[in-house]
N, C-alpha and C positions, 0 to 999 in steps of 0.2 A: 521503820519509821523514818520520814523524811528529816534531815537536819534543818537547821535555821537557814544555812545558806541555800539549801535546795528550795527552801519555802519562798525566799525572795528573788532568786535567779529568774530572770525573765523567761517565759516558755518560747522557745524557738519555733518557728513556723513548721506545720506538717510538712514532710516531703511531697513532692508531685510526681505523678506518674509519667513516664517516658516510654511510649510504645514502639516496639521493634517489629517491622512487618517480616512475613516471610519473603523469600526471594521471589519476586513477582515477575511473571513474563507475560501475562494476560490481564491488561489493567481492567478491561470490561468484567472479566471473570471475578477479579478481586474487589472490585469497587463496593459490591453490595456488602461483602464481609467486612471491609474497612468501615464502611458507614454504620454498620451494626455494632462493631467493637466501640466506636466512638460514641454511640448513643448510650452505652453502659456506664460511663463514667467520664469526669473531665481528665483530660491529659495536657501536659504542658508542651509536648512535642511527639511527633511521629518521625521515626526513622525509617525511610523507605530503602529497602535492599532490593536492587535491580538485577535481573537475570542478564547474563553476558550478551551484549548487543554491540553494534557499531552505535556511533554517537547518535544517529537519527532514530535509530531503534530505541536507545535509552530515553531519548526525549519523548518518544511516542508511548512509552510506558508511563513514565512519570507525571508527564503534564496534565492528562485527565484525572488523575488523582488529587493533584494539588488543590483544587477547590473544596474537595470532600474534607481534607484535613483542616485547611484554613477556615472554611465556614464553620467548622466546629471549635473554633477559637484556639487551635493548637498550631505551633510552628511545624513546617515540613522541613525536614533534613534529609538531604540524599546521602546514602552511604558511599563514600568516595566520589569520583566523578565531579570535582568541584567546577569543571569548566561548563557543565550543562546547567548549574544551578540557576544562573539568572535567566536563560533561556526557558526553564521549566516554570520559572516564578516561584521557586522554592525559596525558604527563609535561610538557608545555609547548608552545610556539608559535615558529615563525620569522618574524619581521616584517622587511618591506622597507622601508628607510629610517628616519630618525630620528622622524619625526612619527608613523608607524605604531608604532614601539617605544614611545614614550612614551605613546601612546594606549592601548596594551595593558596597561600596568604594573598598572592596578587590577584587570583581569581575571585577572592570572598572579601577583602577588606576595601574599605571600612563598614560596607554596608551590611554584610551578612554574618550570620553565625558561624563560627568555626570551632568545633569540638574535636578532642582527640582521644583515641582509645589505644588498644594494643600496647599498654604501658607495662612492660614488664617488670622493671624496677622502679623503686622509689625516685631514684635520679631520673629516669626517663619522665616520670609524672612532674617533677619540679622543672625539667626542661620545658616540657609543654606549657606550664604556667607562666614561665618566664618569657615564652614565645608569644604570649598573649592568647591562649587558648580560653574560649568563652566557658568550657567545662572539661573536665577530665572524667573518663569512664573506666571503672576498674570491673574485671570479672566477665567480660563478653566472651564467648567462644570463639576460637580461631577457626579459620576455614575449614579445618577437619573435625570441628565440633568439640574440640578440647578446651577446657579452661581449668584455672587453678582450683584448688579445693575451696568450698564455701568459707570454711574458716579463714583461710588466706585472704580471700576477698573482703569478709568482714573486717578484719584486721586492718587492711589496707585503707577501707573507707574511714574507719574510726581514726586512724592515723591522720589522714587527710583532714577530716572534720575539725579535729583538734587544733591543728597548726595554721592551715592555709584558708585563704580568702576566696579564691575562685570555686564556682560550684562543683560538687562532685556527684557522679551519677555511679550507682551501684548495680550491677546487672544480676537480676533474681531468676534462676532457672526454673524456680517452682513458686507456686504461691505461697508457700511455707516461708521462703526465703525473704519475701517482701517484707513482713514485718520485722524481721531480724535486721535487715539492711536499714529501715527506718529507724530503728532503736539505735543503730551503729552510728548514725549521724549523717546519712546520705542525704543530700539536698533533693535528689530525684532518684526514683528507682525504676530501672528499665525492666520491662516485661515483653516477652516476645511469643515464643512456642507454647509456653504455659497458658496463654490467653487464646491463641488461635487454635489449639489442639483440644481446648478443655470440651468434654461432650456436653456440656451445659450450652455451649455456645460463646461467642466472644464477648458478648454484652454482658452476660451474667458473669462471666470469668473476670471482666475488667472491674465490674462493680464490687466483685468480691475483693480484688486487688485494692481498690479504693478504701474499702472498709478496714483492710489489714494495715494499711499505710498511715492511718491516722495514729498520732502519738497520744498516750495517755495524758489528760488534763493534769495540769500541775496542782499540788497540794497548796491550798491557801493558808 
């Protein structure tokens, strides 16, 4: 049964979804998949991961996909490569680690979003916030596909949500993790392969994630 304090505590907003693309090499081939996913549910942002190319090649991948994301009402963020953000027409970039974040400031500020992940320690996360990160992200896989245990990710999200003001993104490797990260206090829940690899299709999977992210109604 809820305590009196629980009853009068304001209900915090539901978290929002943050969609992470697979690594994209062929924008024409991915455009339909991306549009289908975004038709399934509202997302706050799409993080576009680009296959290794020279600068012109990166721009050629990202630029055709920008309108699909932005016309759906989401912000387009580029994974790394802050120098191409303006040329693509993207809304910002996601950087891995404090050094990369600090190096990207000149290319992104003040007009564009700068998020930071790859934050191994609590101290790293606090440094990112002090440096002006628009959000911190916990739990994303490293380049080899490894990440901390889900229990560690949920604990880090809960710690951040309890103490700090800048938004926190928790990375959900499965749809089952979406609900737990929302409950832990994430402002945004990132979803990637669990959406694009779902046998039901990305629209159905994203709609499922949107249902799981909704917090229970507060008891009056």
